[in-house]
C-alpha positions as CSV (number, residue, x, y, z in Angstrom):
1,M,-22.2,22.1,3.8
2,G,-20.7,20.0,1.0
3,T,-17.6,18.0,1.5
4,N,-15.3,17.0,-1.4
5,I,-13.8,13.6,-0.5
6,D,-11.5,11.8,-2.9
7,L,-12.2,8.1,-2.9
8,I,-9.3,5.6,-3.1
9,A,-9.6,3.3,-6.1
10,I,-7.9,0.0,-5.5
11,P,-6.9,-1.6,-8.8
12,E,-8.9,-4.6,-10.1
13,D,-7.4,-8.0,-9.3
14,K,-6.2,-8.7,-12.8
15,I,-4.2,-5.5,-12.7
16,L,-3.1,-5.9,-9.0
17,F,-1.9,-9.5,-9.4
18,K,0.5,-8.7,-12.2
19,K,3.2,-8.4,-9.6
20,Q,3.8,-10.4,-6.5
21,Y,5.2,-7.4,-4.5
22,Y,4.9,-3.7,-4.7
23,S,7.3,-1.0,-3.4
24,I,6.3,1.4,-0.7
25,G,6.4,4.2,-3.3
26,N,3.9,2.4,-5.6
27,V,1.6,1.8,-2.6
28,A,1.8,5.4,-1.6
29,I,0.8,6.5,-5.1
30,T,-2.1,4.1,-5.1
31,F,-3.5,5.4,-1.8
32,K,-2.7,9.0,-2.5
33,A,-0.5,9.2,0.6
34,N,3.1,9.8,1.4
35,T,5.5,7.0,2.2
36,S,5.8,8.1,5.9
37,M,2.1,7.6,6.3
38,I,2.4,4.0,4.9
39,R,5.3,3.3,7.2
40,Y,3.3,4.6,10.2
41,L,0.3,2.4,9.3
42,Q,2.5,-0.6,8.8
43,N,4.0,-0.1,12.3
44,E,0.7,0.8,14.0
45,F,-1.4,-2.2,12.7
46,S,-0.2,-5.7,13.1
47,I,-2.4,-6.9,10.3
48,L,0.2,-5.5,7.9
49,K,3.2,-7.8,8.3
50,Q,6.5,-6.2,7.6
51,K,8.4,-7.7,4.6
52,K,11.7,-6.5,3.2
53,N,13.6,-7.5,0.1
54,K,17.3,-8.3,-0.1
55,K,18.1,-4.5,-0.2
56,A,16.0,-4.1,3.0
57,N,13.3,-2.1,1.2
58,R,9.8,-2.5,2.4
59,V,7.6,-4.5,0.0
60,F,3.9,-5.1,0.1
61,S,2.1,-8.2,-1.2
62,T,-1.2,-7.9,-3.1
63,E,-3.0,-9.1,0.0
64,D,-1.4,-6.3,2.0
65,I,-2.7,-3.8,-0.5
66,K,-6.2,-5.2,-0.5
67,T,-6.2,-5.1,3.3
């Protein structure tokens, strides 16, 4: 019984650290998930600290993405 699992590739540090913060849409694309799943995980696990920009959009630091 073979399973076909897609592995998530986190970008290398030199690519990841080009920006200080990433939008929830960019994070969702990186992890092949929808934005509602990212919001759920952010609310479910306290290790991901909620940050919002001036427009009240969720933003994720590079450390959040690596976590």
